[in-house]
C-alpha positions as CSV (number, residue, x, y, z in Angstrom):
1,M,31.1,245.8,-80.3
2,T,29.4,242.9,-82.1
3,L,29.6,239.4,-80.7
4,S,29.7,236.5,-83.1
5,L,27.8,233.7,-81.7
6,K,28.6,230.1,-82.9
7,P,25.5,228.1,-83.9
8,E,24.4,225.4,-81.4
9,K,25.8,222.0,-82.1
10,P,22.9,219.8,-83.5
11,P,21.7,217.0,-81.5
12,P,23.3,213.5,-82.4
13,T,21.6,211.6,-85.2
14,A,20.0,208.3,-84.6
15,A,23.0,206.6,-86.4
16,E,25.5,208.5,-84.2
17,T,23.5,207.7,-81.0
18,S,23.5,204.0,-82.1
19,S,27.2,204.0,-82.9
20,Q,27.9,205.4,-79.4
21,A,25.9,202.8,-77.7
22,D,27.6,200.1,-79.6
23,Q,31.0,201.6,-78.6
24,A,30.0,201.8,-74.9
25,K,29.1,198.0,-75.1
26,A,32.4,197.0,-76.6
27,D,34.2,199.2,-73.9
28,I,32.3,197.6,-71.0
29,R,32.9,194.2,-72.6
30,A,36.7,194.7,-72.8
31,E,36.7,196.1,-69.4
32,A,34.9,193.1,-68.0
33,L,37.3,190.6,-69.7
34,R,40.2,192.8,-68.3
35,L,38.9,192.3,-64.8
36,G,38.8,188.6,-65.1
37,F,35.3,187.7,-66.4
38,D,35.4,185.2,-69.2
39,A,31.9,186.0,-70.7
40,C,29.9,189.2,-71.0
41,G,26.4,189.8,-72.5
42,F,23.8,192.4,-72.6
43,A,20.0,191.9,-72.0
44,S,17.0,194.2,-71.7
45,A,16.0,194.3,-67.9
46,S,12.6,195.9,-68.6
47,D,11.4,193.8,-71.4
48,A,8.6,191.4,-70.6
49,W,9.7,187.6,-69.9
50,P,7.8,184.4,-68.9
51,N,10.1,183.4,-66.3
52,G,8.2,184.9,-63.3
53,G,5.3,182.7,-64.2
54,W,7.5,179.6,-64.3
55,L,8.7,180.6,-60.9
56,R,5.4,181.1,-59.5
57,D,4.3,177.7,-60.7
58,F,7.6,176.2,-59.1
59,V,6.5,177.7,-55.7
60,A,2.9,176.7,-56.1
61,E,3.7,173.1,-56.7
62,G,5.9,173.0,-53.5
63,F,9.1,172.3,-55.4
64,H,11.0,174.8,-53.3
65,G,10.8,172.6,-50.3
66,A,11.9,174.4,-47.0
67,M,13.4,177.3,-49.0
68,S,10.7,179.6,-47.7
69,W,12.7,182.6,-48.8
70,M,11.9,181.8,-52.4
71,A,8.1,182.3,-51.7
72,E,8.8,185.3,-49.4
73,T,10.6,186.9,-52.3
74,L,8.6,185.7,-55.1
75,D,7.3,189.2,-56.3
76,R,10.7,190.5,-56.3
77,R,12.1,187.6,-58.2
78,S,9.5,187.8,-60.8
79,H,11.2,190.4,-63.0
80,P,14.4,192.4,-62.8
81,T,12.4,195.7,-62.4
82,A,10.5,194.3,-59.6
83,M,13.7,195.0,-57.5
84,W,14.5,198.1,-59.2
85,T,12.1,200.0,-61.3
86,D,14.7,202.3,-63.1
87,A,16.8,199.3,-64.5
88,K,17.0,199.2,-68.2
89,M,19.9,197.0,-68.9
90,A,21.7,194.0,-67.3
91,V,25.2,193.2,-68.1
92,V,25.5,189.6,-67.4
93,L,28.9,188.3,-66.5
94,G,30.3,184.7,-66.4
95,V,33.4,183.3,-64.9
96,N,34.4,179.9,-65.9
97,Y,35.1,177.4,-63.0
98,G,35.8,174.2,-65.2
99,P,37.3,171.5,-63.0
100,E,40.4,169.7,-63.8
101,H,38.8,166.2,-63.8
102,D,35.3,164.7,-64.5
103,P,33.4,165.0,-61.2
104,L,31.8,161.7,-61.6
105,L,35.1,160.1,-61.0
106,A,34.9,161.2,-57.3
107,L,31.9,158.8,-56.9
108,Q,33.9,155.7,-57.3
109,D,35.9,155.7,-54.0
110,Q,33.1,155.2,-51.2
111,S,35.6,155.9,-48.4
112,R,36.1,159.4,-49.6
113,A,34.0,162.4,-49.8
114,A,32.7,163.9,-53.1
115,I,32.1,167.7,-52.8
116,S,30.5,169.8,-55.5
117,V,33.1,171.1,-58.0
118,Y,32.1,174.9,-57.1
119,A,32.7,174.5,-53.5
120,Q,36.2,172.8,-53.6
121,G,37.9,176.3,-53.9
122,D,37.0,179.8,-52.5
123,D,33.6,181.2,-52.0
124,Y,32.7,182.5,-55.6
125,H,30.3,185.1,-54.2
126,E,33.2,187.1,-52.7
127,V,35.5,186.7,-55.6
128,I,32.9,187.8,-58.3
129,K,31.3,190.4,-56.2
130,K,34.5,192.3,-56.0
131,R,34.9,192.2,-59.8
132,L,31.2,193.1,-60.3
133,K,31.8,196.2,-58.1
134,A,35.0,197.2,-59.9
135,L,33.0,197.1,-63.2
136,A,30.2,198.9,-61.9
137,R,32.3,201.8,-60.6
138,W,34.1,202.0,-64.0
139,M,30.8,202.1,-66.0
140,H,29.3,204.8,-63.9
141,G,32.7,206.8,-64.1
142,R,32.9,206.4,-67.8
143,F,29.4,206.5,-68.9
144,G,27.2,207.9,-66.0
145,G,24.0,206.1,-65.1
146,E,23.1,204.3,-62.0
147,V,24.5,200.7,-61.3
148,K,23.6,197.9,-58.9
149,V,25.4,194.6,-58.7
150,F,24.1,191.1,-57.9
151,V,25.7,187.7,-57.4
152,D,23.3,184.9,-56.7
153,T,22.4,185.9,-53.1
154,A,19.9,188.6,-54.4
155,P,16.5,187.8,-55.7
156,L,17.5,188.1,-59.2
157,M,16.8,185.3,-61.8
158,E,20.2,185.3,-63.4
159,K,20.0,182.2,-65.6
160,P,17.2,183.4,-67.6
161,L,19.0,186.8,-68.0
162,A,22.1,185.0,-69.0
163,Q,20.3,183.1,-71.7
164,R,18.7,186.5,-72.8
165,A,22.2,187.9,-73.0
166,G,23.5,185.1,-75.2
167,L,25.9,183.6,-72.4
168,G,24.2,180.2,-72.8
169,W,20.9,178.4,-72.6
170,Q,18.9,176.9,-69.6
171,G,19.2,173.1,-70.2
172,K,16.7,170.5,-69.4
173,H,18.1,170.5,-65.8
174,T,17.4,174.1,-65.6
175,N,21.0,174.9,-65.3
176,L,22.9,177.2,-67.8
177,V,24.8,175.5,-70.6
178,S,27.3,177.3,-72.6
179,R,28.7,176.2,-76.0
180,Q,32.3,177.5,-74.8
181,F,32.4,176.7,-71.2
182,G,29.9,173.8,-70.8
183,S,28.1,173.7,-67.4
184,W,30.7,175.6,-65.5
185,L,29.9,179.2,-65.4
186,F,29.5,181.3,-62.3
187,L,27.0,184.2,-63.0
188,G,26.8,187.8,-61.8
189,S,25.0,190.8,-63.2
190,V,25.2,194.6,-63.2
191,L,21.9,196.3,-63.7
192,T,22.0,200.0,-65.0
193,T,20.0,202.7,-66.1
194,L,22.1,203.0,-69.2
195,D,20.4,202.4,-72.5
196,L,22.3,200.0,-74.4
197,P,21.5,197.7,-77.3
198,A,20.8,194.0,-76.1
199,D,22.7,191.0,-77.4
200,P,20.8,188.2,-79.4
201,P,19.6,185.6,-77.0
202,E,21.0,182.1,-77.2
203,R,18.9,179.4,-78.5
204,D,18.3,175.9,-76.8
205,H,20.8,173.5,-78.2
206,C,19.9,170.4,-76.0
207,G,18.0,168.7,-78.8
208,S,16.6,165.2,-77.9
209,C,19.4,164.8,-75.3
210,T,18.2,163.8,-71.8
211,A,21.5,162.8,-70.2
212,C,21.1,165.3,-67.5
213,L,17.6,163.8,-66.5
214,D,18.6,160.2,-66.8
215,I,21.8,160.5,-64.5
216,C,19.8,162.1,-61.5
217,P,20.3,159.7,-58.6
218,T,17.0,160.7,-56.9
219,G,14.7,161.4,-59.9
220,A,14.5,165.1,-59.2
221,F,13.2,166.1,-62.6
222,P,9.5,165.4,-63.0
223,A,9.7,166.4,-66.7
224,P,12.4,168.4,-68.7
225,N,13.1,171.9,-67.5
226,R,11.2,171.2,-64.2
227,L,13.1,170.6,-61.0
228,D,11.5,169.3,-57.8
229,A,14.3,170.6,-55.3
230,R,12.9,168.3,-52.5
231,R,14.4,165.3,-54.2
232,C,17.7,167.3,-55.4
233,I,20.8,166.2,-53.6
234,S,22.2,169.7,-53.7
235,Y,19.0,170.7,-51.8
236,L,18.9,167.9,-49.4
237,T,22.8,168.3,-48.5
238,I,22.9,172.0,-48.5
239,E,19.5,173.6,-47.8
240,L,17.7,171.0,-45.7
241,A,18.5,171.6,-42.1
242,G,17.0,168.6,-40.4
243,P,17.3,165.0,-41.1
244,I,17.4,163.9,-44.9
245,P,14.3,161.8,-45.6
246,V,15.3,157.9,-45.4
247,E,14.1,157.2,-48.9
248,F,16.9,159.5,-50.3
249,R,19.8,158.6,-47.9
250,P,21.1,155.6,-50.0
251,A,21.1,157.7,-53.3
252,L,23.5,160.1,-51.8
253,G,26.3,157.7,-52.1
254,N,29.4,159.6,-50.9
255,R,28.1,163.1,-51.8
256,I,28.5,165.3,-48.7
257,Y,28.1,168.7,-50.2
258,G,26.0,169.3,-53.4
259,C,25.8,167.3,-56.5
260,D,27.5,167.7,-60.0
261,D,25.7,164.6,-61.7
262,C,23.4,166.5,-64.1
263,L,26.0,169.2,-64.8
264,A,28.8,166.6,-65.4
265,A,26.8,164.4,-67.7
266,C,26.2,167.2,-70.2
267,P,27.7,166.5,-73.7
268,W,28.5,170.1,-74.2
269,N,31.3,169.7,-71.6
270,K,33.5,168.4,-74.3
271,F,34.2,172.2,-75.1
272,A,34.8,173.0,-71.4
273,S,38.3,174.1,-70.2
274,L,40.0,174.3,-66.8
275,S,39.4,177.6,-65.1
276,S,42.2,180.1,-65.1
277,E,41.1,181.6,-61.8
278,M,43.2,179.8,-59.1
279,A,40.7,180.7,-56.3
280,F,38.4,178.2,-58.0
281,H,40.8,175.4,-58.4
282,A,40.3,172.5,-55.9
283,R,42.1,172.8,-52.5
284,E,44.3,169.7,-51.9
285,T,42.5,169.2,-48.8
286,L,39.3,169.0,-50.6
287,K,40.2,166.6,-53.4
288,G,38.5,163.5,-52.0
289,P,39.0,163.9,-48.6
290,S,38.6,160.8,-46.1
291,L,35.2,160.4,-44.8
292,A,36.7,159.1,-41.5
293,D,38.8,162.3,-41.0
294,L,35.7,164.6,-41.8
295,A,33.4,162.8,-39.3
296,G,35.9,163.8,-36.6
297,L,35.6,167.5,-36.9
298,D,34.5,169.5,-34.2
299,D,33.3,173.2,-34.8
300,P,36.4,174.9,-34.6
301,A,38.2,172.4,-37.0
302,F,35.3,172.5,-39.5
303,R,35.5,176.3,-39.6
304,A,39.3,176.1,-40.0
305,L,39.0,173.6,-42.8
306,F,36.4,175.5,-44.8
307,S,37.5,179.1,-44.3
308,K,36.5,181.2,-47.2
309,S,34.6,178.2,-48.7
310,P,30.8,178.1,-49.2
311,V,30.6,174.8,-47.4
312,K,31.0,176.8,-44.1
313,R,27.6,178.3,-44.3
314,I,25.9,174.9,-43.5
315,G,27.7,174.7,-40.3
316,R,29.4,171.6,-38.6
317,D,26.2,169.7,-37.5
318,R,24.7,169.6,-41.1
319,F,27.9,168.8,-42.5
320,V,28.9,165.9,-40.2
321,R,25.2,164.6,-40.7
322,N,25.9,164.4,-44.5
323,V,29.3,162.6,-43.9
324,L,27.7,160.0,-41.6
325,Y,25.1,159.4,-44.3
326,A,28.0,158.7,-46.7
327,I,29.8,156.6,-44.1
328,G,26.5,154.5,-44.0
329,N,26.6,154.1,-47.7
330,S,30.2,153.0,-47.6
331,G,29.5,149.4,-46.5
332,D,32.8,149.4,-44.5
333,P,32.2,148.2,-41.0
334,R,35.6,149.7,-39.8
335,L,34.2,153.0,-40.0
336,M,32.1,152.2,-36.9
337,T,35.2,153.6,-35.0
338,V,34.4,157.1,-36.2
339,V,30.5,156.5,-36.0
340,A,30.5,155.2,-32.3
341,P,31.7,158.7,-30.7
342,L,29.0,160.6,-32.5
343,L,26.1,158.3,-31.3
344,A,26.4,160.5,-28.3
345,D,27.0,163.8,-30.2
346,P,25.0,166.9,-28.7
347,S,23.4,167.6,-32.0
348,P,20.3,165.5,-32.5
349,V,20.7,165.7,-36.3
350,V,24.2,164.2,-35.9
351,R,23.1,161.6,-33.5
352,G,20.3,160.5,-35.8
353,A,22.7,160.2,-38.7
354,A,25.1,158.2,-36.6
355,V,22.4,155.8,-35.6
356,W,21.3,155.3,-39.2
357,A,25.0,154.8,-40.3
358,A,25.5,152.2,-37.5
359,R,22.5,150.3,-38.7
360,R,24.0,150.1,-42.3
361,L,27.3,149.0,-41.1
362,L,26.4,146.5,-38.4
363,D,24.6,143.1,-38.6
364,G,21.3,142.9,-37.0
365,E,22.5,141.2,-33.8
366,A,25.5,143.7,-33.3
367,F,23.1,146.8,-33.9
368,A,20.5,145.4,-31.5
369,R,23.2,145.0,-28.7
370,L,24.4,148.5,-29.5
371,A,20.9,150.0,-29.4
372,G,19.9,148.3,-26.1
373,A,23.0,149.6,-24.4
374,A,22.6,153.1,-25.8
375,A,19.0,153.1,-24.6
376,E,19.8,151.7,-21.2
377,A,22.4,154.4,-20.8
378,D,20.0,157.2,-22.0
379,P,16.4,156.4,-22.4
380,A,15.9,159.7,-24.1
381,V,17.6,158.3,-27.4
382,R,15.5,155.3,-27.6
383,D,13.2,156.8,-30.5
384,E,16.3,157.5,-32.7
385,W,17.6,153.9,-32.4
386,E,14.0,152.4,-32.9
387,R,13.5,154.7,-36.1
388,A,16.6,153.1,-37.4
389,S,15.7,149.5,-36.7
């Protein structure tokens, strides 16, 4: 018997391979949008880039402040392949968290707290991570290849990747700016071993505008595209665990968690839109909450109010510290009724902030009487009062 063997199928041509890769990109982008992402771009994870050098300079100058983890993970942050040598491509995803109102309006009422837009809803890490995992599973099942997901907490420089993937560009304030979404994009990434074509990078559209630099209350930008985190209100209210340096406290105003000034000032926000993700809409309880109410939070009440919120990670003591600085900036002596109980708070950082607030709200004679009574009752707190004098 004679067997007739079919000739082997020839390998795909370069044009066929390119067409398949383009179709894979289109399919991945469509699935990402279906899962609720608002932007999707593709960037090489293995090409050389200058951002590792910028990060080394940032740390060498001490601009990272007390964020020691930035120095400890410097090598892994220097390039995407420093974390995963096999990574070829980054699928960079964005979710719009555009607010309903201009965040700068929250600064007008000094009796109420201004909380950064990103923290007025649910914790974006949890929301986005679920979608990233779903997309990664789908990619692996459809196209093979290995995948790993990242959303902010891992040592991956996502803003430079997002610019390389065409989602936006890093403005002079070092944050990502999008022509479609303005300042309001949460970022996440899927690194993969799939070999896909990259999208064109986005170019810088800032021009001569310096609105983001000019509005900064603490002068945190020594030059365009350079941030000294030690002067940044977001760093001071979130990352810094001890007392905030006295020189910066008046500039906090009523900002008690983060700062949106440089983001909100960007003219590209004229193209921004309200987020369609309900989890990122501001909770009613966090739309300008009363400073007096927030100052009275104990630990269980703090945890209940900020359940599923990124605010919860700084803890009650650091949070109330911030609230007391805002109360001191309010100029309203009636708020001494909520400051007074905190002068004897178990937390030293809360006590110190309460003393500073009292010094700002009381005249010299009233403060001296209060300081004398406190020192007589507990000599151990004398230094706290003297430092505020």
